[in-house]
N, CA and C atoms as an extended XYZ file, in Angstrom:
204
Properties=species:S:1:pos:R:3:atomname:S:1:resname:S:1:resid:I:1 pbc="F F F"
N        28.325        0.578      -42.301 N   MET     1
C        28.305        1.251      -41.030 CA  MET     1
C        26.910        1.796      -40.731 C   MET     1
N        26.208        2.221      -41.738 N   GLU     2
C        24.894        2.809      -41.553 CA  GLU     2
C        23.877        1.762      -41.088 C   GLU     2
N        24.023        0.525      -41.548 N   ASP     3
C        23.121       -0.548      -41.128 CA  ASP     3
C        23.257       -0.813      -39.634 C   ASP     3
N        24.478       -0.740      -39.135 N   ARG     4
C        24.710       -0.952      -37.705 CA  ARG     4
C        24.039        0.138      -36.883 C   ARG     4
N        24.118        1.360      -37.358 N   GLU     5
C        23.500        2.468      -36.640 CA  GLU     5
C        21.982        2.316      -36.594 C   GLU     5
N        21.423        1.888      -37.704 N   ILE     6
C        19.971        1.667      -37.753 CA  ILE     6
C        19.574        0.549      -36.797 C   ILE     6
N        20.368       -0.520      -36.787 N   GLU     7
C        20.087       -1.636      -35.882 CA  GLU     7
C        20.192       -1.195      -34.428 C   GLU     7
N        21.201       -0.405      -34.118 N   ILE     8
C        21.373        0.103      -32.755 CA  ILE     8
C        20.197        0.993      -32.366 C   ILE     8
N        19.754        1.837      -33.268 N   LEU     9
C        18.610        2.707      -32.991 CA  LEU     9
C        17.331        1.895      -32.766 C   LEU     9
N        17.138        0.840      -33.528 N   LYS    10
C        15.971       -0.023      -33.338 CA  LYS    10
C        16.013       -0.692      -31.966 C   LYS    10
N        17.186       -1.161      -31.592 N   ARG    11
C        17.322       -1.801      -30.279 CA  ARG    11
C        17.081       -0.804      -29.150 C   ARG    11
N        17.558        0.403      -29.331 N   LEU    12
C        17.323        1.429      -28.319 CA  LEU    12
C        15.835        1.748      -28.194 C   LEU    12
N        15.123        1.793      -29.288 N   GLU    13
C        13.688        2.033      -29.257 CA  GLU    13
C        12.964        0.891      -28.548 C   GLU    13
N        13.375       -0.347      -28.836 N   GLU    14
C        12.774       -1.502      -28.178 CA  GLU    14
C        13.031       -1.463      -26.672 C   GLU    14
N        14.253       -1.115      -26.303 N   GLN    15
C        14.581       -1.022      -24.885 CA  GLN    15
C        13.786        0.092      -24.211 C   GLN    15
N        13.585        1.183      -24.903 N   ASP    16
C        12.804        2.285      -24.365 CA  ASP    16
C        11.355        1.851      -24.113 C   ASP    16
N        10.788        1.106      -25.047 N   LYS    17
C         9.424        0.595      -24.874 CA  LYS    17
C         9.352       -0.348      -23.679 C   LYS    17
N        10.350       -1.218      -23.552 N   LYS    18
C        10.361       -2.165      -22.438 CA  LYS    18
C        10.534       -1.431      -21.107 C   LYS    18
N        11.370       -0.401      -21.089 N   LEU    19
C        11.546        0.381      -19.866 CA  LEU    19
C        10.257        1.089      -19.464 C   LEU    19
N         9.522        1.597      -20.443 N   ASP    20
C         8.240        2.222      -20.145 CA  ASP    20
C         7.266        1.212      -19.548 C   ASP    20
N         7.235        0.016      -20.102 N   ALA    21
C         6.355       -1.030      -19.579 CA  ALA    21
C         6.755       -1.416      -18.166 C   ALA    21
N         8.041       -1.520      -17.901 N   ILE    22
C         8.525       -1.847      -16.559 CA  ILE    22
C         8.158       -0.739      -15.584 C   ILE    22
N         8.320        0.508      -15.997 N   PHE    23
C         7.978        1.638      -15.137 CA  PHE    23
C         6.501        1.615      -14.765 C   PHE    23
N         5.630        1.366      -15.742 N   LYS    24
C         4.198        1.299      -15.459 CA  LYS    24
C         3.885        0.177      -14.478 C   LYS    24
N         4.512       -0.952      -14.670 N   SER    25
C         4.291       -2.091      -13.781 CA  SER    25
C         4.764       -1.782      -12.358 C   SER    25
N         5.912       -1.157      -12.251 N   VAL    26
C         6.447       -0.811      -10.929 CA  VAL    26
C         5.550        0.210      -10.235 C   VAL    26
N         5.030        1.168      -10.979 N   GLU    27
C         4.133        2.169      -10.384 CA  GLU    27
C         2.835        1.515       -9.900 C   GLU    27
N         2.301        0.572      -10.654 N   LYS    28
C         1.100       -0.140      -10.214 CA  LYS    28
C         1.384       -0.924       -8.939 C   LYS    28
N         2.532       -1.582       -8.897 N   THR    29
C         2.906       -2.346       -7.714 CA  THR    29
C         3.103       -1.433       -6.516 C   THR    29
N         3.716       -0.275       -6.729 N   ARG    30
C         3.930        0.674       -5.633 CA  ARG    30
C         2.596        1.162       -5.086 C   ARG    30
N         1.661        1.498       -5.956 N   ARG    31
C         0.343        1.945       -5.508 CA  ARG    31
C        -0.391        0.832       -4.773 C   ARG    31
N        -0.262       -0.411       -5.256 N   TYR    32
C        -0.899       -1.543       -4.590 CA  TYR    32
C        -0.359       -1.698       -3.176 C   TYR    32
N         0.965       -1.645       -3.017 N   PHE    33
C         1.554       -1.775       -1.687 CA  PHE    33
C         1.163       -0.609       -0.792 C   PHE    33
N         1.088        0.602       -1.337 N   MET    34
C         0.710        1.764       -0.548 CA  MET    34
C        -0.711        1.609       -0.019 C   MET    34
N        -1.653        1.226       -0.878 N   TRP    35
C        -3.029        1.070       -0.436 CA  TRP    35
C        -3.183       -0.122        0.509 C   TRP    35
N        -2.420       -1.174        0.283 N   THR    36
C        -2.449       -2.302        1.209 CA  THR    36
C        -1.971       -1.861        2.587 C   THR    36
N        -0.924       -1.051        2.643 N   PHE    37
C        -0.421       -0.535        3.911 CA  PHE    37
C        -1.456        0.359        4.585 C   PHE    37
N        -2.085        1.253        3.821 N   ILE    38
C        -3.073        2.165        4.401 CA  ILE    38
C        -4.273        1.391        4.947 C   ILE    38
N        -4.772        0.441        4.178 N   VAL    39
C        -5.921       -0.347        4.632 CA  VAL    39
C        -5.545       -1.193        5.845 C   VAL    39
N        -4.388       -1.806        5.815 N   GLY    40
C        -3.942       -2.613        6.954 CA  GLY    40
C        -3.762       -1.777        8.207 C   GLY    40
N        -3.194       -0.608        8.054 N   LEU    41
C        -3.025        0.294        9.191 CA  LEU    41
C        -4.377        0.739        9.729 C   LEU    41
N        -5.295        1.043        8.840 N   THR    42
C        -6.634        1.461        9.264 CA  THR    42
C        -7.353        0.339        9.993 C   THR    42
N        -7.241       -0.867        9.481 N   ILE    43
C        -7.918       -2.004       10.098 CA  ILE    43
C        -7.354       -2.297       11.492 C   ILE    43
N        -6.090       -2.025       11.725 N   THR    44
C        -5.516       -2.306       13.037 CA  THR    44
C        -5.586       -1.116       13.985 C   THR    44
N        -5.474        0.100       13.493 N   VAL    45
C        -5.425        1.274       14.375 CA  VAL    45
C        -6.817        1.701       14.826 C   VAL    45
N        -7.786        1.724       13.943 N   LEU    46
C        -9.120        2.173       14.327 CA  LEU    46
C        -9.747        1.331       15.440 C   LEU    46
N        -9.672        0.008       15.391 N   PRO    47
C       -10.205       -0.760       16.522 CA  PRO    47
C        -9.452       -0.484       17.836 C   PRO    47
N        -8.150       -0.267       17.764 N   LEU    48
C        -7.410        0.048       18.979 CA  LEU    48
C        -7.859        1.378       19.581 C   LEU    48
N        -8.083        2.360       18.742 N   ILE    49
C        -8.581        3.655       19.225 CA  ILE    49
C        -9.979        3.479       19.826 C   ILE    49
N       -10.809        2.697       19.174 N   GLY    50
C       -12.152        2.421       19.706 CA  GLY    50
C       -12.102        1.736       21.048 C   GLY    50
N       -11.193        0.788       21.214 N   ILE    51
C       -11.056        0.098       22.497 CA  ILE    51
C       -10.591        1.072       23.571 C   ILE    51
N        -9.650        1.942       23.247 N   LEU    52
C        -9.163        2.915       24.225 CA  LEU    52
C       -10.267        3.881       24.655 C   LEU    52
N       -11.144        4.220       23.734 N   ILE    53
C       -12.233        5.142       24.072 CA  ILE    53
C       -13.344        4.432       24.849 C   ILE    53
N       -13.685        3.214       24.445 N   LEU    54
C       -14.806        2.503       25.061 CA  LEU    54
C       -14.442        1.733       26.331 C   LEU    54
N       -13.165        1.446       26.537 N   ALA    55
C       -12.759        0.628       27.686 CA  ALA    55
C       -13.186        1.234       29.022 C   ALA    55
N       -13.001        2.514       29.287 N   PRO    56
C       -13.439        3.051       30.584 CA  PRO    56
C       -14.948        2.890       30.821 C   PRO    56
N       -15.751        3.076       29.788 N   PHE    57
C       -17.195        2.912       29.948 CA  PHE    57
C       -17.557        1.456       30.242 C   PHE    57
N       -16.914        0.539       29.541 N   LEU    58
C       -17.196       -0.881       29.762 CA  LEU    58
C       -16.755       -1.332       31.149 C   LEU    58
N       -15.572       -0.913       31.570 N   PHE    59
C       -15.092       -1.284       32.900 CA  PHE    59
C       -15.955       -0.645       33.996 C   PHE    59
N       -16.423        0.562       33.742 N   GLY    60
C       -17.319        1.214       34.710 CA  GLY    60
C       -18.635        0.463       34.823 C   GLY    60
N       -19.182        0.027       33.721 N   ALA    61
C       -20.441       -0.720       33.743 CA  ALA    61
C       -20.251       -2.073       34.422 C   ALA    61
N       -19.125       -2.738       34.150 N   LEU    62
C       -18.865       -4.033       34.780 CA  LEU    62
C       -18.632       -3.876       36.271 C   LEU    62
N       -17.918       -2.880       36.698 N   SER    63
C       -17.645       -2.716       38.115 CA  SER    63
C       -18.910       -2.330       38.873 C   SER    63
N       -19.789       -1.555       38.253 N   SER    64
C       -21.038       -1.192       38.934 CA  SER    64
C       -21.977       -2.387       38.989 C   SER    64
N       -21.878       -3.315       38.080 N   ALA    65
C       -22.735       -4.491       38.094 CA  ALA    65
C       -22.344       -5.460       39.213 C   ALA    65
N       -21.080       -5.449       39.603 N   TYR    66
C       -20.625       -6.390       40.627 CA  TYR    66
C       -20.484       -5.762       42.005 C   TYR    66
N       -20.844       -4.515       42.195 N   THR    67
C       -20.770       -3.902       43.521 CA  THR    67
C       -22.019       -4.269       44.304 C   THR    67
N       -21.843       -4.376       45.588 N   LEU    68
C       -22.974       -4.753       46.448 CA  LEU    68
C       -23.739       -3.591       46.936 C   LEU    68
């Protein structure tokens, strides 16, 4: 009976090590997705804000260039 308990304890230790490795991998993946989302959002939102700010100046310059 004691051999079975030792074997069970060894398996539990192995599973614990594997769970730790899985947790680390999942955390790395979560951070990767988070930074990918932040960078993607920044790349799309900042140019839109720039266009909203610069559009009136550009349209004003274009309209003054074509007035008689």
